[in-house]
C-alpha positions as CSV (number, residue, x, y, z in Angstrom):
1,M,132.2,44.2,-58.8
2,E,134.5,45.9,-57.4
3,I,132.5,48.5,-55.2
4,L,130.2,45.0,-54.5
5,F,133.5,43.7,-53.0
6,S,134.3,46.1,-50.7
7,I,131.0,46.4,-49.2
8,L,131.2,42.9,-48.8
9,F,134.5,42.7,-47.3
10,A,133.5,45.9,-45.0
11,L,130.9,43.4,-43.8
12,L,133.3,40.9,-43.1
13,G,135.6,43.4,-41.1
14,T,132.4,44.5,-38.9
15,A,132.1,40.6,-37.8
16,V,136.0,40.2,-37.3
17,G,135.9,43.3,-35.5
18,S,133.2,42.2,-33.3
19,F,135.6,39.5,-32.3
20,L,138.2,40.9,-31.5
21,N,135.9,43.3,-29.1
22,V,135.6,39.7,-27.6
23,C,139.6,39.7,-27.4
24,I,140.6,42.9,-26.1
25,D,137.5,42.3,-23.5
26,R,138.6,38.8,-22.0
27,L,142.2,38.2,-22.5
28,P,143.8,40.8,-20.4
29,I,141.6,39.1,-17.6
30,G,142.2,35.5,-18.4
31,K,139.1,34.5,-19.9
32,S,138.2,32.3,-22.6
33,L,137.2,33.5,-25.7
34,V,134.3,30.6,-26.2
35,Y,132.7,30.7,-22.9
36,P,131.1,31.5,-21.6
37,P,129.2,33.0,-24.5
38,S,128.6,36.5,-25.1
39,H,127.0,38.0,-21.9
40,C,126.1,41.3,-20.8
41,D,128.7,42.3,-18.4
42,S,126.3,44.6,-16.3
43,C,123.4,42.0,-15.8
44,Q,125.5,38.6,-17.2
45,H,121.8,37.8,-19.2
46,R,123.3,35.7,-22.7
47,L,123.0,37.9,-25.4
48,S,120.6,36.8,-28.3
49,V,121.6,36.9,-32.5
50,K,119.9,40.1,-32.8
51,D,121.9,41.7,-30.1
52,L,125.3,40.8,-31.9
53,V,124.8,41.7,-35.3
54,P,127.8,44.1,-35.9
55,V,127.7,48.4,-36.1
56,F,123.7,47.6,-35.9
57,S,122.9,46.2,-32.9
58,Y,124.7,49.0,-31.0
59,L,123.0,51.6,-33.1
60,W,119.3,50.0,-33.0
61,L,120.0,49.7,-29.3
62,R,121.0,53.0,-28.7
63,G,123.9,52.0,-27.4
64,R,122.9,50.2,-24.7
65,C,121.8,46.1,-22.9
66,R,118.5,45.4,-24.3
67,Y,117.7,43.3,-20.8
68,C,119.1,46.4,-18.2
69,R,120.0,49.2,-20.5
70,A,123.7,49.4,-18.9
71,P,125.7,51.3,-21.5
72,I,128.1,49.2,-23.7
73,S,131.3,50.5,-24.5
74,R,132.0,53.1,-27.7
75,R,135.2,51.1,-28.4
76,T,132.7,47.9,-29.0
77,F,131.3,50.3,-31.9
78,W,134.2,52.0,-33.3
79,V,136.4,48.7,-33.1
80,E,133.7,47.0,-35.8
81,V,133.2,50.6,-37.5
82,G,137.3,50.6,-38.1
83,S,137.6,47.0,-38.4
84,G,135.1,47.3,-41.5
85,L,136.4,50.6,-43.1
86,L,139.5,49.0,-42.6
87,F,138.8,45.5,-44.4
88,A,137.4,47.2,-47.0
89,C,140.9,49.3,-47.6
90,L,142.8,46.4,-47.5
91,Y,140.5,44.9,-50.5
92,L,141.0,48.0,-52.5
93,Y,145.0,48.1,-51.9
94,Y,145.8,44.3,-52.3
95,G,142.5,42.8,-54.5
96,L,141.8,39.1,-53.7
97,S,144.8,37.7,-53.1
98,I,147.0,36.2,-50.0
99,E,148.3,38.9,-49.2
100,L,145.0,40.6,-48.5
101,A,144.3,37.7,-46.4
102,V,147.7,38.4,-44.7
103,S,147.3,41.8,-43.9
104,A,143.7,41.4,-43.0
105,F,145.0,38.6,-40.2
106,Y,148.3,40.9,-39.0
107,S,145.8,44.2,-39.2
108,S,143.0,42.4,-36.7
109,L,146.5,41.1,-34.3
110,F,147.5,45.0,-34.2
111,I,144.2,46.0,-33.2
112,V,143.8,43.9,-30.6
113,L,147.3,44.7,-29.4
114,G,147.3,48.4,-29.5
115,L,143.3,49.0,-27.7
116,I,144.7,46.5,-24.5
117,D,147.5,48.2,-24.2
118,L,145.2,51.3,-24.8
119,E,143.2,50.5,-21.9
120,H,145.1,48.5,-19.5
121,K,148.7,49.5,-20.5
122,L,149.9,45.9,-21.0
123,I,150.8,44.3,-24.0
124,L,150.5,40.3,-23.1
125,N,153.2,37.6,-23.7
126,K,150.5,35.6,-24.3
127,I,149.5,37.4,-27.7
128,V,153.2,38.2,-29.1
129,Y,155.3,34.8,-28.1
130,P,152.8,33.1,-30.3
131,M,152.1,35.6,-32.9
132,A,156.1,35.9,-33.3
133,G,156.1,32.1,-34.2
134,V,152.9,32.6,-36.3
135,A,154.5,35.5,-38.4
136,L,157.2,33.4,-38.6
137,I,155.5,30.8,-40.2
138,I,154.0,33.1,-42.3
139,S,156.7,34.5,-43.9
140,I,158.1,31.2,-45.3
141,F,154.9,29.3,-46.8
142,L,153.3,32.6,-47.9
143,P,153.7,36.1,-49.6
144,Q,153.9,38.7,-47.2
145,P,152.5,41.9,-48.0
146,G,154.7,45.1,-48.4
147,I,157.2,42.9,-47.8
148,I,160.3,44.5,-50.4
149,S,161.8,41.7,-52.4
150,L,166.0,41.0,-51.4
151,P,168.2,38.6,-52.3
152,W,166.9,36.1,-49.6
153,P,164.1,34.2,-48.2
154,A,161.4,36.2,-46.7
155,A,161.7,34.1,-43.5
156,V,164.7,35.5,-43.6
157,N,163.8,39.2,-43.9
158,G,161.6,38.5,-41.2
159,V,163.8,37.1,-39.0
160,I,166.1,40.6,-40.0
161,G,163.2,43.0,-39.4
162,G,162.2,40.9,-36.1
163,A,166.4,41.6,-34.5
164,I,166.2,45.7,-36.1
165,G,163.0,46.1,-34.4
166,F,163.9,44.6,-30.9
167,I,167.2,46.4,-31.1
168,L,166.0,49.8,-31.7
169,L,163.3,49.8,-29.1
170,L,165.6,48.0,-26.5
171,I,168.0,50.6,-26.7
172,P,165.8,53.7,-25.1
173,A,164.1,50.8,-22.8
174,L,167.9,50.5,-21.1
175,I,168.4,54.3,-20.8
176,F,165.0,55.8,-20.4
177,P,163.1,52.6,-18.3
178,R,160.3,55.3,-17.1
179,G,159.6,55.8,-20.5
180,M,159.9,52.6,-22.6
181,G,158.7,49.4,-20.9
182,W,159.8,45.7,-22.4
183,G,156.3,44.9,-23.5
184,D,156.9,48.0,-26.0
185,V,160.8,45.8,-27.2
186,K,158.7,42.5,-27.7
187,M,156.1,44.0,-29.8
188,A,158.5,46.0,-32.0
189,A,160.9,42.6,-32.6
190,L,157.3,40.7,-33.8
191,I,156.6,44.1,-35.8
192,G,160.3,43.4,-38.0
193,L,159.2,39.9,-38.3
194,V,155.6,41.1,-39.6
195,S,157.3,43.9,-41.8
196,G,160.4,42.9,-42.5
197,F,163.9,44.5,-43.8
198,P,163.4,47.8,-44.4
199,L,159.9,48.6,-43.6
200,V,160.5,47.5,-40.4
201,F,162.3,51.3,-39.7
202,V,158.8,52.7,-41.6
203,A,156.8,51.2,-39.1
204,L,158.6,52.6,-35.9
205,F,159.7,55.6,-37.2
206,L,155.8,56.1,-38.1
207,G,155.1,54.3,-34.3
208,I,157.4,57.4,-33.1
209,V,156.6,60.4,-34.9
210,L,152.7,59.9,-34.2
211,G,153.3,58.9,-30.5
212,G,155.6,62.3,-30.6
213,V,152.8,64.1,-31.7
214,V,150.1,62.9,-29.7
215,A,151.9,63.0,-26.5
216,S,153.0,66.7,-27.6
217,I,149.4,67.5,-28.0
218,L,147.6,66.3,-24.8
219,L,150.7,67.7,-23.2
220,L,150.0,70.8,-24.2
221,L,146.0,71.2,-23.3
222,K,146.9,69.4,-19.9
223,I,145.1,66.3,-20.9
224,K,147.9,64.2,-19.5
225,R,150.7,65.5,-17.1
226,R,154.1,65.3,-18.0
227,K,155.3,62.2,-15.7
228,E,151.8,60.6,-16.7
229,Y,152.6,57.1,-18.8
230,I,151.1,57.5,-22.3
231,P,151.2,53.9,-23.6
232,F,153.1,53.2,-27.0
233,G,151.6,50.1,-28.1
234,P,148.7,52.4,-29.7
235,F,151.1,54.4,-31.8
236,L,153.0,51.3,-32.9
237,S,149.9,49.4,-34.1
238,L,148.6,52.0,-35.8
239,A,151.8,52.8,-37.8
240,T,152.3,48.9,-38.4
241,I,148.9,49.2,-40.0
242,A,149.7,51.8,-41.9
243,T,153.1,50.0,-43.3
244,L,150.7,47.3,-44.4
245,L,148.7,50.1,-46.7
246,W,151.1,51.9,-47.8
247,G,155.1,51.6,-46.1
248,S,156.5,50.7,-49.4
249,D,154.8,54.0,-51.2
250,V,156.7,55.8,-47.9
251,L,159.8,54.2,-48.3
252,N,160.3,54.8,-52.0
253,W,158.9,58.8,-51.5
254,Y,161.4,59.3,-49.0
255,L,164.2,57.3,-51.0
256,G,163.3,59.1,-53.7
257,L,164.3,62.7,-51.9
258,F,168.3,61.6,-52.5
């Protein structure tokens, strides 16, 4: 039964991933998420149902539009596949629970934030601000995934985490404004609201380490030049999703070293 549910959640994740691609494509340019309906960006032909089956349509069409043969972004495929695998992992970790639904929502949110920053070097206020309010509401009414039990309400825990995230990235943004954008600071506050205290430290630490390692590799391989901007949002997003899954385990392992 667990295998069946894992497959079902993987399929659900691919469908969600298809919608996330729409968000990634349209939100940075201010287009509606519902109108016009899905269409080819090259020939503007409206896509039919058989063109929109997550993962399978891309493979069947060999990554090209059925009507004009223009290439379809590979990101479309990988977001659908990645979302499917992630939803299956979240199910295996949380089981059928409210925490599963909340973690799937947050994971989807950070996929969109991270990839928009990767492609456009933007962390959109119109995503961060409303989602901060949603995260606060969720912390009041629903159990949050990975939150460590503390002797105060989860909403207070989220606010503390948000303040810590904001302050921790505000300091380097003030000292090195060319290396840290204000969007990263706002995103760190959102991460703190989502992960709470003390897991906000885990999320930001993992993001900084991951970003540092990848940036060093890109510089060593001369894929990026030293003065070329490398967006931080994708690393923060990956770190936050990892924290939703294993943040408590990482923190317990670290504390066990002392």
